[in-house]
N, CA, C, O and the ligand as a Tripos MOL2 file, in Angstrom:
@<TRIPOS>MOLECULE
protein
  281   279    71     0     0
PROTEIN
NO_CHARGES

@<TRIPOS>ATOM
      1 N          89.3860  -33.8280 -194.3240 N.3       1 MET1
      2 CA         88.2830  -34.5390 -194.9490 C.3       1 MET1
      3 C          87.0040  -34.3550 -194.1290 C.2       1 MET1
      4 O          87.0080  -34.5510 -192.9140 O.2       1 MET1
      5 N          85.9620  -33.9950 -194.7690 N.am      2 SER2
      6 CA         84.6880  -33.7770 -194.0980 C.3       2 SER2
      7 C          83.7540  -34.9350 -194.3650 C.2       2 SER2
      8 O          83.6640  -35.4400 -195.4840 O.2       2 SER2
      9 N          83.0670  -35.3430 -193.3300 N.am      3 ASN3
     10 CA         82.0910  -36.4150 -193.5220 C.3       3 ASN3
     11 C          80.6740  -35.9020 -193.2840 C.2       3 ASN3
     12 O          79.7700  -36.6710 -192.9580 O.2       3 ASN3
     13 N          80.4950  -34.6130 -193.4490 N.am      4 GLN4
     14 CA         79.1970  -34.0200 -193.1770 C.3       4 GLN4
     15 C          78.4590  -33.6700 -194.4640 C.2       4 GLN4
     16 O          77.6420  -32.7490 -194.4940 O.2       4 GLN4
     17 N          78.7470  -34.3900 -195.4880 N.am      5 SER5
     18 CA         78.0640  -34.1270 -196.7520 C.3       5 SER5
     19 C          76.7110  -34.8220 -196.7570 C.2       5 SER5
     20 O          76.4790  -35.7810 -197.4940 O.2       5 SER5
     21 N          75.8230  -34.3050 -195.9060 N.am      6 LEU6
     22 CA         74.5070  -34.9220 -195.7850 C.3       6 LEU6
     23 C          73.6080  -34.5450 -196.9500 C.2       6 LEU6
     24 O          72.6620  -35.2620 -197.2740 O.2       6 LEU6
     25 N          73.9040  -33.4330 -197.5660 N.am      7 GLN7
     26 CA         73.0620  -33.0040 -198.6810 C.3       7 GLN7
     27 C          73.5220  -33.6850 -199.9600 C.2       7 GLN7
     28 O          74.6440  -33.4920 -200.4270 O.2       7 GLN7
     29 N          72.6410  -34.4680 -200.4970 N.am      8 SER8
     30 CA         72.9440  -35.0830 -201.7740 C.3       8 SER8
     31 C          72.4880  -34.1650 -202.8950 C.2       8 SER8
     32 O          71.6760  -33.2610 -202.7000 O.2       8 SER8
     33 N          73.0190  -34.4190 -204.0360 N.am      9 ALA9
     34 CA         72.6450  -33.5940 -205.1840 C.3       9 ALA9
     35 C          71.1450  -33.6880 -205.4210 C.2       9 ALA9
     36 O          70.5840  -34.7820 -205.4800 O.2       9 ALA9
     37 N          70.5180  -32.5650 -205.5520 N.am     10 SER10
     38 CA         69.0630  -32.5400 -205.6990 C.3      10 SER10
     39 C          68.6560  -32.3520 -207.1540 C.2      10 SER10
     40 O          67.5860  -31.8270 -207.4620 O.2      10 SER10
     41 N          69.5320  -32.7920 -208.0260 N.am     11 ALA11
     42 CA         69.2170  -32.6430 -209.4440 C.3      11 ALA11
     43 C          68.3990  -33.8430 -209.9100 C.2      11 ALA11
     44 O          68.8770  -34.6860 -210.6690 O.2      11 ALA11
     45 N          67.1800  -33.8980 -209.4470 N.am     12 VAL12
     46 CA         66.3140  -34.9990 -209.8330 C.3      12 VAL12
     47 C          65.6660  -34.6750 -211.1740 C.2      12 VAL12
     48 O          64.9520  -33.6820 -211.3130 O.2      12 VAL12
     49 N          65.9250  -35.5130 -212.1340 N.am     13 PRO13
     50 CA         65.3170  -35.2520 -213.4420 C.3      13 PRO13
     51 C          63.8120  -35.3620 -213.3800 C.2      13 PRO13
     52 O          63.2670  -36.1840 -212.6430 O.2      13 PRO13
     53 N          63.1540  -34.5440 -214.1430 N.am     14 GLN14
     54 CA         61.6970  -34.5550 -214.1490 C.3      14 GLN14
     55 C          61.1470  -35.5950 -215.1120 C.2      14 GLN14
     56 O          59.9340  -35.7720 -215.2260 O.2      14 GLN14
     57 N          62.0240  -36.2610 -215.7850 N.am     15 PHE15
     58 CA         61.5950  -37.2560 -216.7510 C.3      15 PHE15
     59 C          62.1780  -38.6030 -216.3760 C.2      15 PHE15
     60 O          63.1490  -38.6940 -215.6260 O.2      15 PHE15
     61 N          61.5810  -39.6240 -216.9020 N.am     16 GLU16
     62 CA         62.0780  -40.9660 -216.6650 C.3      16 GLU16
     63 C          63.2400  -41.2630 -217.5910 C.2      16 GLU16
     64 O          63.2900  -40.7840 -218.7240 O.2      16 GLU16
     65 N          64.1600  -42.0500 -217.1020 N.am     17 ILE17
     66 CA         65.2220  -42.5520 -217.9570 C.3      17 ILE17
     67 C          64.9790  -44.0390 -218.1590 C.2      17 ILE17
     68 O          64.9060  -44.8130 -217.2040 O.2      17 ILE17
     69 N          64.8560  -44.4120 -219.4050 N.am     18 ILE18
     70 CA         64.5120  -45.7870 -219.7380 C.3      18 ILE18
     71 C          65.6470  -46.4020 -220.5360 C.2      18 ILE18
     72 O          66.0480  -45.8860 -221.5790 O.2      18 ILE18
     73 N          66.1550  -47.5080 -220.0260 N.am     19 GLU19
     74 CA         67.2320  -48.1950 -220.7290 C.3      19 GLU19
     75 C          66.6500  -49.0930 -221.8100 C.2      19 GLU19
     76 O          65.6920  -49.8300 -221.5760 O.2      19 GLU19
     77 N          67.2330  -49.0210 -222.9780 N.am     20 VAL20
     78 CA         66.8030  -49.8850 -224.0670 C.3      20 VAL20
     79 C          68.0330  -50.5610 -224.6450 C.2      20 VAL20
     80 O          69.1630  -50.1310 -224.4130 O.2      20 VAL20
     81 N          67.7990  -51.6170 -225.3960 N.am     21 ASP21
     82 CA         68.9420  -52.3290 -225.9680 C.3      21 ASP21
     83 C          68.8580  -52.3860 -227.4880 C.2      21 ASP21
     84 O          69.4850  -53.2280 -228.1310 O.2      21 ASP21
     85 N          68.0830  -51.4850 -228.0390 N.am     22 GLN22
     86 CA         68.0960  -51.3730 -229.4860 C.3      22 GLN22
     87 C          67.9560  -49.9110 -229.8650 C.2      22 GLN22
     88 O          67.4430  -49.0960 -229.0980 O.2      22 GLN22
     89 N          68.4200  -49.5990 -231.0590 N.am     23 LYS23
     90 CA         68.4860  -48.2040 -231.4680 C.3      23 LYS23
     91 C          67.1070  -47.6060 -231.7210 C.2      23 LYS23
     92 O          66.9090  -46.3970 -231.6020 O.2      23 LYS23
     93 N          66.1580  -48.4710 -232.0730 N.am     24 ARG24
     94 CA         64.8440  -47.9620 -232.4200 C.3      24 ARG24
     95 C          63.8600  -48.3400 -231.3280 C.2      24 ARG24
     96 O          63.7100  -49.5150 -230.9950 O.2      24 ARG24
     97 N          63.2110  -47.3660 -230.7880 N.am     25 VAL25
     98 CA         62.2710  -47.6380 -229.7100 C.3      25 VAL25
     99 C          60.9530  -46.9500 -230.0270 C.2      25 VAL25
    100 O          60.9100  -45.9140 -230.6910 O.2      25 VAL25
    101 N          59.8960  -47.5450 -229.5400 N.am     26 ALA26
    102 CA         58.5850  -46.9410 -229.6860 C.3      26 ALA26
    103 C          58.1560  -46.4040 -228.3380 C.2      26 ALA26
    104 O          58.3150  -47.0670 -227.3130 O.2      26 ALA26
    105 N          57.6150  -45.2060 -228.3460 N.am     27 CYS27
    106 CA         57.1530  -44.6070 -227.0990 C.3      27 CYS27
    107 C          55.7030  -44.1790 -227.2670 C.2      27 CYS27
    108 O          55.3210  -43.5530 -228.2560 O.2      27 CYS27
    109 N          54.9240  -44.5340 -226.2810 N.am     28 ASP28
    110 CA         53.5380  -44.0680 -226.2960 C.3      28 ASP28
    111 C          53.1840  -43.4040 -224.9640 C.2      28 ASP28
    112 O          52.0140  -43.2320 -224.6230 O.2      28 ASP28
    113 N          54.2150  -43.0430 -224.2390 N.am     29 GLY29
    114 CA         53.9930  -42.3450 -222.9770 C.3      29 GLY29
    115 C          53.5630  -43.2550 -221.8510 C.2      29 GLY29
    116 O          53.2530  -42.7810 -220.7580 O.2      29 GLY29
    117 N          53.5390  -44.5390 -222.0940 N.am     30 GLY30
    118 CA         53.1680  -45.4660 -221.0440 C.3      30 GLY30
    119 C          51.7040  -45.8280 -221.0670 C.2      30 GLY30
    120 O          51.2430  -46.6340 -220.2590 O.2      30 GLY30
    121 N          50.9760  -45.2390 -221.9830 N.am     31 GLY31
    122 CA         49.5490  -45.5550 -222.0750 C.3      31 GLY31
    123 C          48.7550  -44.8280 -221.0060 C.2      31 GLY31
    124 O          49.3070  -44.0930 -220.1870 O.2      31 GLY31
    125 N          47.4560  -45.0450 -221.0290 N.am     32 GLY32
    126 CA         46.5990  -44.4130 -220.0400 C.3      32 GLY32
    127 C          46.4550  -42.9250 -220.2910 C.2      32 GLY32
    128 O          46.6610  -42.4400 -221.4040 O.2      32 GLY32
    129 N          46.1060  -42.2270 -219.2580 N.am     33 ALA33
    130 CA         45.8250  -40.8040 -219.3840 C.3      33 ALA33
    131 C          47.0760  -40.0010 -219.7450 C.2      33 ALA33
    132 O          46.9980  -38.9260 -220.3390 O.2      33 ALA33
    133 N          48.2130  -40.5460 -219.3740 N.am     34 LEU34
    134 CA         49.4540  -39.8130 -219.6310 C.3      34 LEU34
    135 C          50.0740  -40.2110 -220.9530 C.2      34 LEU34
    136 O          51.1560  -39.7410 -221.3060 O.2      34 LEU34
    137 N          49.4010  -41.0660 -221.6730 N.am     35 GLY35
    138 CA         49.9770  -41.5570 -222.9030 C.3      35 GLY35
    139 C          49.8760  -40.5490 -224.0350 C.2      35 GLY35
    140 O          49.2880  -39.4770 -223.8960 O.2      35 GLY35
    141 N          50.4570  -40.9220 -225.1360 N.am     36 HIS36
    142 CA         50.3880  -40.0950 -226.3410 C.3      36 HIS36
    143 C          50.4640  -41.0390 -227.5290 C.2      36 HIS36
    144 O          50.8310  -42.2030 -227.3690 O.2      36 HIS36
    145 N          50.1270  -40.5590 -228.7090 N.am     37 PRO37
    146 CA         50.2270  -41.4320 -229.8830 C.3      37 PRO37
    147 C          51.6110  -42.0400 -230.0080 C.2      37 PRO37
    148 O          52.6190  -41.3660 -229.7910 O.2      37 PRO37
    149 N          51.6550  -43.3110 -230.3550 N.am     38 ARG38
    150 CA         52.9410  -43.9900 -230.4230 C.3      38 ARG38
    151 C          53.8230  -43.3600 -231.4860 C.2      38 ARG38
    152 O          53.4070  -43.1340 -232.6230 O.2      38 ARG38
    153 N          55.0330  -43.0900 -231.0850 N.am     39 VAL39
    154 CA         56.0010  -42.5580 -232.0280 C.3      39 VAL39
    155 C          57.2500  -43.4280 -231.9630 C.2      39 VAL39
    156 O          57.5650  -44.0330 -230.9380 O.2      39 VAL39
    157 N          57.9410  -43.4670 -233.0820 N.am     40 TRP40
    158 CA         59.1950  -44.2130 -233.1260 C.3      40 TRP40
    159 C          60.3480  -43.2490 -232.9460 C.2      40 TRP40
    160 O          60.4380  -42.2180 -233.6120 O.2      40 TRP40
    161 N          61.2190  -43.6080 -232.0360 N.am     41 LEU41
    162 CA         62.3820  -42.7690 -231.7690 C.3      41 LEU41
    163 C          63.6280  -43.5470 -232.1610 C.2      41 LEU41
    164 O          63.6730  -44.7720 -232.0520 O.2      41 LEU41
    165 N          64.6150  -42.8320 -232.6090 N.am     42 HIS42
    166 CA         65.8680  -43.4720 -233.0100 C.3      42 HIS42
    167 C          67.0210  -42.8910 -232.2220 C.2      42 HIS42
    168 O          67.2910  -41.6910 -232.2740 O.2      42 HIS42
    169 N          67.6890  -43.7540 -231.4990 N.am     43 LEU43
    170 CA         68.8550  -43.3150 -230.7510 C.3      43 LEU43
    171 C          69.9820  -43.0290 -231.7290 C.2      43 LEU43
    172 O          70.4100  -43.9070 -232.4770 O.2      43 LEU43
    173 N          70.4460  -41.8170 -231.7130 N.am     44 GLY44
    174 CA         71.4930  -41.4350 -232.6460 C.3      44 GLY44
    175 C          72.8590  -41.8830 -232.1510 C.2      44 GLY44
    176 O          72.9780  -42.8060 -231.3450 O.2      44 GLY44
    177 N          73.8680  -41.2180 -232.6470 N.am     45 GLU45
    178 CA         75.2290  -41.5660 -232.2550 C.3      45 GLU45
    179 C          75.4850  -41.2740 -230.7810 C.2      45 GLU45
    180 O          76.4430  -41.7730 -230.1920 O.2      45 GLU45
    181 N          74.6150  -40.4590 -230.1990 N.am     46 GLU46
    182 CA         74.7720  -40.1540 -228.7710 C.3      46 GLU46
    183 C          74.1790  -41.2440 -227.8910 C.2      46 GLU46
    184 O          74.2880  -41.1990 -226.6660 O.2      46 GLU46
    185 N          73.5440  -42.2310 -228.5400 N.am     47 ASN47
    186 CA         72.9570  -43.3470 -227.8050 C.3      47 ASN47
    187 C          71.8960  -42.9090 -226.8120 C.2      47 ASN47
    188 O          71.6880  -43.5530 -225.7840 O.2      47 ASN47
    189 N          71.2400  -41.8270 -227.1240 N.am     48 GLN48
    190 CA         70.1290  -41.4050 -226.2830 C.3      48 GLN48
    191 C          69.2060  -40.5210 -227.0990 C.2      48 GLN48
    192 O          69.6190  -39.8490 -228.0440 O.2      48 GLN48
    193 N          67.9390  -40.5450 -226.7000 N.am     49 ILE49
    194 CA         66.9680  -39.7090 -227.3760 C.3      49 ILE49
    195 C          65.8520  -39.3890 -226.3850 C.2      49 ILE49
    196 O          65.3960  -40.2470 -225.6290 O.2      49 ILE49
    197 N          65.4410  -38.1600 -226.4140 N.am     50 ALA50
    198 CA         64.3430  -37.7680 -225.5330 C.3      50 ALA50
    199 C          63.0610  -37.7020 -226.3500 C.2      50 ALA50
    200 O          63.0320  -37.1410 -227.4450 O.2      50 ALA50
    201 N          62.0150  -38.2790 -225.8050 N.am     51 CYS51
    202 CA         60.7400  -38.2400 -226.4880 C.3      51 CYS51
    203 C          60.2100  -36.8100 -226.4720 C.2      51 CYS51
    204 O          60.1810  -36.1460 -225.4350 O.2      51 CYS51
    205 N          59.7990  -36.3630 -227.6350 N.am     52 THR52
    206 CA         59.3280  -34.9790 -227.7110 C.3      52 THR52
    207 C          57.9410  -34.8320 -227.1040 C.2      52 THR52
    208 O          57.5040  -33.7190 -226.8120 O.2      52 THR52
    209 N          57.2480  -35.9440 -226.9120 N.am     53 TYR53
    210 CA         55.9070  -35.8830 -226.3310 C.3      53 TYR53
    211 C          55.9600  -35.8510 -224.8130 C.2      53 TYR53
    212 O          55.4010  -34.9580 -224.1770 O.2      53 TYR53
    213 N          56.6450  -36.8460 -224.2400 N.am     54 CYS54
    214 CA         56.5730  -37.0160 -222.7920 C.3      54 CYS54
    215 C          57.9120  -36.7710 -222.1080 C.2      54 CYS54
    216 O          58.0160  -36.8880 -220.8870 O.2      54 CYS54
    217 N          58.9390  -36.4310 -222.8900 N.am     55 SER55
    218 CA         60.2440  -36.0610 -222.3320 C.3      55 SER55
    219 C          60.9520  -37.2150 -221.6380 C.2      55 SER55
    220 O          61.9430  -37.0130 -220.9360 O.2      55 SER55
    221 N          60.4410  -38.4200 -221.8370 N.am     56 ARG56
    222 CA         61.2030  -39.5580 -221.3470 C.3      56 ARG56
    223 C          62.5080  -39.6490 -222.1140 C.2      56 ARG56
    224 O          62.5740  -39.3900 -223.3150 O.2      56 ARG56
    225 N          63.5530  -40.0280 -221.3730 N.am     57 LEU57
    226 CA         64.8510  -40.1270 -222.0060 C.3      57 LEU57
    227 C          65.2030  -41.5890 -222.1960 C.2      57 LEU57
    228 O          65.3230  -42.3470 -221.2340 O.2      57 LEU57
    229 N          65.3660  -41.9680 -223.4450 N.am     58 TYR58
    230 CA         65.7630  -43.3340 -223.7560 C.3      58 TYR58
    231 C          67.2620  -43.3670 -223.9850 C.2      58 TYR58
    232 O          67.8000  -42.5950 -224.7790 O.2      58 TYR58
    233 N          67.9240  -44.2640 -223.2850 N.am     59 VAL59
    234 CA         69.3660  -44.3900 -223.4380 C.3      59 VAL59
    235 C          69.7090  -45.8520 -223.7100 C.2      59 VAL59
    236 O          69.0300  -46.7680 -223.2460 O.2      59 VAL59
    237 N          70.7750  -46.0390 -224.4690 N.am     60 MET60
    238 CA         71.2440  -47.3840 -224.7320 C.3      60 MET60
    239 C          71.7140  -48.0170 -223.4290 C.2      60 MET60
    240 O          72.3530  -47.3650 -222.6030 O.2      60 MET60
    241 N          71.3950  -49.2790 -223.2580 N.am     61 ARG61
    242 CA         71.7810  -49.9620 -222.0350 C.3      61 ARG61
    243 C          73.2920  -49.8940 -221.8530 C.2      61 ARG61
    244 O          74.0590  -50.2060 -222.7640 O.2      61 ARG61
    245 N          73.6980  -49.4850 -220.6720 N.am     62 GLY62
    246 CA         75.1160  -49.3740 -220.3910 C.3      62 GLY62
    247 C          75.6840  -48.0150 -220.7400 C.2      62 GLY62
    248 O          76.8430  -47.7180 -220.4540 O.2      62 GLY62
    249 N          74.8530  -47.1930 -221.3610 N.am     63 HIS63
    250 CA         75.3070  -45.8610 -221.7470 C.3      63 HIS63
    251 C          74.9300  -44.8650 -220.6570 C.2      63 HIS63
    252 O          73.8180  -44.8940 -220.1290 O.2      63 HIS63
    253 N          75.8540  -43.9990 -220.3350 N.am     64 THR64
    254 CA         75.5630  -42.9660 -219.3530 C.3      64 THR64
    255 C          74.9690  -41.7640 -220.0430 C.2      64 THR64
    256 O          75.6200  -41.1620 -220.8970 O.2      64 THR64
    257 N          73.7410  -41.3960 -219.6940 N.am     65 PRO65
    258 CA         73.1120  -40.2660 -220.3500 C.3      65 PRO65
    259 C          73.9010  -38.9870 -220.1590 C.2      65 PRO65
    260 O          74.4040  -38.7010 -219.0730 O.2      65 PRO65
    261 N          73.9960  -38.2420 -221.2100 N.am     66 VAL66
    262 CA         74.6960  -36.9650 -221.1640 C.3      66 VAL66
    263 C          73.7100  -35.8990 -220.7470 C.2      66 VAL66
    264 O          72.6540  -35.7340 -221.3570 O.2      66 VAL66
    265 N          74.0610  -35.1840 -219.7130 N.am     67 GLU67
    266 CA         73.1810  -34.1120 -219.2500 C.3      67 GLU67
    267 C          73.2420  -32.9540 -220.2280 C.2      67 GLU67
    268 O          74.3120  -32.4690 -220.5960 O.2      67 GLU67
    269 N          72.0830  -32.5380 -220.6240 N.am     68 THR68
    270 CA         72.0200  -31.3790 -221.5150 C.3      68 THR68
    271 C          71.9820  -30.1070 -220.6760 C.2      68 THR68
    272 O          71.1810  -29.9710 -219.7510 O.2      68 THR68
    273 N          72.8390  -29.2140 -221.0120 N.am     69 THR69
    274 CA         72.8890  -27.9540 -220.2630 C.3      69 THR69
    275 C          72.1560  -26.8790 -221.0360 C.2      69 THR69
    276 O          72.4110  -26.6330 -222.2150 O.2      69 THR69
    277 N          71.2530  -26.2600 -220.3400 N.am     70 GLU70
    278 CA         70.5070  -25.1800 -220.9910 C.3      70 GLU70
    279 C          70.7800  -23.8970 -220.2480 C.2      70 GLU70
    280 O          70.2570  -22.8460 -220.6170 O.2      70 GLU70
    281 ZN         56.9210  -40.4820 -225.1300 Zn       71 ZN71
@<TRIPOS>BOND
     1     1     2 1
     2     2     3 1
     3     3     4 2
     4     3     5 am
     5     5     6 1
     6     6     7 1
     7     7     8 2
     8     7     9 am
     9     9    10 1
    10    10    11 1
    11    11    12 2
    12    11    13 am
    13    13    14 1
    14    14    15 1
    15    15    16 2
    16    15    17 am
    17    17    18 1
    18    18    19 1
    19    19    20 2
    20    19    21 am
    21    21    22 1
    22    22    23 1
    23    23    24 2
    24    23    25 am
    25    25    26 1
    26    26    27 1
    27    27    28 2
    28    27    29 am
    29    29    30 1
    30    30    31 1
    31    31    32 2
    32    31    33 am
    33    33    34 1
    34    34    35 1
    35    35    36 2
    36    35    37 am
    37    37    38 1
    38    38    39 1
    39    39    40 2
    40    39    41 am
    41    41    42 1
    42    42    43 1
    43    43    44 2
    44    43    45 am
    45    45    46 1
    46    46    47 1
    47    47    48 2
    48    47    49 am
    49    49    50 1
    50    50    51 1
    51    51    52 2
    52    51    53 am
    53    53    54 1
    54    54    55 1
    55    55    56 2
    56    55    57 am
    57    57    58 1
    58    58    59 1
    59    59    60 2
    60    59    61 am
    61    61    62 1
    62    62    63 1
    63    63    64 2
    64    63    65 am
    65    65    66 1
    66    66    67 1
    67    67    68 2
    68    67    69 am
    69    69    70 1
    70    70    71 1
    71    71    72 2
    72    71    73 am
    73    73    74 1
    74    74    75 1
    75    75    76 2
    76    75    77 am
    77    77    78 1
    78    78    79 1
    79    79    80 2
    80    79    81 am
    81    81    82 1
    82    82    83 1
    83    83    84 2
    84    83    85 am
    85    85    86 1
    86    86    87 1
    87    87    88 2
    88    87    89 am
    89    89    90 1
    90    90    91 1
    91    91    92 2
    92    91    93 am
    93    93    94 1
    94    94    95 1
    95    95    96 2
    96    95    97 am
    97    97    98 1
    98    98    99 1
    99    99   100 2
   100    99   101 am
   101   101   102 1
   102   102   103 1
   103   103   104 2
   104   103   105 am
   105   105   106 1
   106   106   107 1
   107   107   108 2
   108   107   109 am
   109   109   110 1
   110   110   111 1
   111   111   112 2
   112   111   113 am
   113   113   114 1
   114   114   115 1
   115   115   116 2
   116   115   117 am
   117   117   118 1
   118   118   119 1
   119   119   120 2
   120   119   121 am
   121   121   122 1
   122   122   123 1
   123   123   124 2
   124   123   125 am
   125   125   126 1
   126   126   127 1
   127   127   128 2
   128   127   129 am
   129   129   130 1
   130   130   131 1
   131   131   132 2
   132   131   133 am
   133   133   134 1
   134   134   135 1
   135   135   136 2
   136   135   137 am
   137   137   138 1
   138   138   139 1
   139   139   140 2
   140   139   141 am
   141   141   142 1
   142   142   143 1
   143   143   144 2
   144   143   145 am
   145   145   146 1
   146   146   147 1
   147   147   148 2
   148   147   149 am
   149   149   150 1
   150   150   151 1
   151   151   152 2
   152   151   153 am
   153   153   154 1
   154   154   155 1
   155   155   156 2
   156   155   157 am
   157   157   158 1
   158   158   159 1
   159   159   160 2
   160   159   161 am
   161   161   162 1
   162   162   163 1
   163   163   164 2
   164   163   165 am
   165   165   166 1
   166   166   167 1
   167   167   168 2
   168   167   169 am
   169   169   170 1
   170   170   171 1
   171   171   172 2
   172   171   173 am
   173   173   174 1
   174   174   175 1
   175   175   176 2
   176   175   177 am
   177   177   178 1
   178   178   179 1
   179   179   180 2
   180   179   181 am
   181   181   182 1
   182   182   183 1
   183   183   184 2
   184   183   185 am
   185   185   186 1
   186   186   187 1
   187   187   188 2
   188   187   189 am
   189   189   190 1
   190   190   191 1
   191   191   192 2
   192   191   193 am
   193   193   194 1
   194   194   195 1
   195   195   196 2
   196   195   197 am
   197   197   198 1
   198   198   199 1
   199   199   200 2
   200   199   201 am
   201   201   202 1
   202   202   203 1
   203   203   204 2
   204   203   205 am
   205   205   206 1
   206   206   207 1
   207   207   208 2
   208   207   209 am
   209   209   210 1
   210   210   211 1
   211   211   212 2
   212   211   213 am
   213   213   214 1
   214   214   215 1
   215   215   216 2
   216   215   217 am
   217   217   218 1
   218   218   219 1
   219   219   220 2
   220   219   221 am
   221   221   222 1
   222   222   223 1
   223   223   224 2
   224   223   225 am
   225   225   226 1
   226   226   227 1
   227   227   228 2
   228   227   229 am
   229   229   230 1
   230   230   231 1
   231   231   232 2
   232   231   233 am
   233   233   234 1
   234   234   235 1
   235   235   236 2
   236   235   237 am
   237   237   238 1
   238   238   239 1
   239   239   240 2
   240   239   241 am
   241   241   242 1
   242   242   243 1
   243   243   244 2
   244   243   245 am
   245   245   246 1
   246   246   247 1
   247   247   248 2
   248   247   249 am
   249   249   250 1
   250   250   251 1
   251   251   252 2
   252   251   253 am
   253   253   254 1
   254   254   255 1
   255   255   256 2
   256   255   257 am
   257   257   258 1
   258   258   259 1
   259   259   260 2
   260   259   261 am
   261   261   262 1
   262   262   263 1
   263   263   264 2
   264   263   265 am
   265   265   266 1
   266   266   267 1
   267   267   268 2
   268   267   269 am
   269   269   270 1
   270   270   271 1
   271   271   272 2
   272   271   273 am
   273   273   274 1
   274   274   275 1
   275   275   276 2
   276   275   277 am
   277   277   278 1
   278   278   279 1
   279   279   280 2
@<TRIPOS>SUBSTRUCTURE
     1 MET1         2 RESIDUE 1 A MET
     2 SER2         6 RESIDUE 1 A SER
     3 ASN3        10 RESIDUE 1 A ASN
     4 GLN4        14 RESIDUE 1 A GLN
     5 SER5        18 RESIDUE 1 A SER
     6 LEU6        22 RESIDUE 1 A LEU
     7 GLN7        26 RESIDUE 1 A GLN
     8 SER8        30 RESIDUE 1 A SER
     9 ALA9        34 RESIDUE 1 A ALA
    10 SER10       38 RESIDUE 1 A SER
    11 ALA11       42 RESIDUE 1 A ALA
    12 VAL12       46 RESIDUE 1 A VAL
    13 PRO13       50 RESIDUE 1 A PRO
    14 GLN14       54 RESIDUE 1 A GLN
    15 PHE15       58 RESIDUE 1 A PHE
    16 GLU16       62 RESIDUE 1 A GLU
    17 ILE17       66 RESIDUE 1 A ILE
    18 ILE18       70 RESIDUE 1 A ILE
    19 GLU19       74 RESIDUE 1 A GLU
    20 VAL20       78 RESIDUE 1 A VAL
    21 ASP21       82 RESIDUE 1 A ASP
    22 GLN22       86 RESIDUE 1 A GLN
    23 LYS23       90 RESIDUE 1 A LYS
    24 ARG24       94 RESIDUE 1 A ARG
    25 VAL25       98 RESIDUE 1 A VAL
    26 ALA26      102 RESIDUE 1 A ALA
    27 CYS27      106 RESIDUE 1 A CYS
    28 ASP28      110 RESIDUE 1 A ASP
    29 GLY29      114 RESIDUE 1 A GLY
    30 GLY30      118 RESIDUE 1 A GLY
    31 GLY31      122 RESIDUE 1 A GLY
    32 GLY32      126 RESIDUE 1 A GLY
    33 ALA33      130 RESIDUE 1 A ALA
    34 LEU34      134 RESIDUE 1 A LEU
    35 GLY35      138 RESIDUE 1 A GLY
    36 HIS36      142 RESIDUE 1 A HIS
    37 PRO37      146 RESIDUE 1 A PRO
    38 ARG38      150 RESIDUE 1 A ARG
    39 VAL39      154 RESIDUE 1 A VAL
    40 TRP40      158 RESIDUE 1 A TRP
    41 LEU41      162 RESIDUE 1 A LEU
    42 HIS42      166 RESIDUE 1 A HIS
    43 LEU43      170 RESIDUE 1 A LEU
    44 GLY44      174 RESIDUE 1 A GLY
    45 GLU45      178 RESIDUE 1 A GLU
    46 GLU46      182 RESIDUE 1 A GLU
    47 ASN47      186 RESIDUE 1 A ASN
    48 GLN48      190 RESIDUE 1 A GLN
    49 ILE49      194 RESIDUE 1 A ILE
    50 ALA50      198 RESIDUE 1 A ALA
    51 CYS51      202 RESIDUE 1 A CYS
    52 THR52      206 RESIDUE 1 A THR
    53 TYR53      210 RESIDUE 1 A TYR
    54 CYS54      214 RESIDUE 1 A CYS
    55 SER55      218 RESIDUE 1 A SER
    56 ARG56      222 RESIDUE 1 A ARG
    57 LEU57      226 RESIDUE 1 A LEU
    58 TYR58      230 RESIDUE 1 A TYR
    59 VAL59      234 RESIDUE 1 A VAL
    60 MET60      238 RESIDUE 1 A MET
    61 ARG61      242 RESIDUE 1 A ARG
    62 GLY62      246 RESIDUE 1 A GLY
    63 HIS63      250 RESIDUE 1 A HIS
    64 THR64      254 RESIDUE 1 A THR
    65 PRO65      258 RESIDUE 1 A PRO
    66 VAL66      262 RESIDUE 1 A VAL
    67 GLU67      266 RESIDUE 1 A GLU
    68 THR68      270 RESIDUE 1 A THR
    69 THR69      274 RESIDUE 1 A THR
    70 GLU70      278 RESIDUE 1 A GLU
    71 ZN71       281 GROUP 0 **** ****
């Protein structure tokens, strides 16, 4: 057993993950200069949806986001 695993996974997502507790969420990018027109997003059966404007990932509370592999 090795205890020298000092390097943690560096897979830091470039987008925010926001927990929500309802299927329908509105996103406006947080407002301000980084904002965008408010859009309504709907969490599908996967319980997660990424905003097409700001790439924020909305996930149902308690749901583990599924990493998309490209
Ligand atoms: Zn957005």
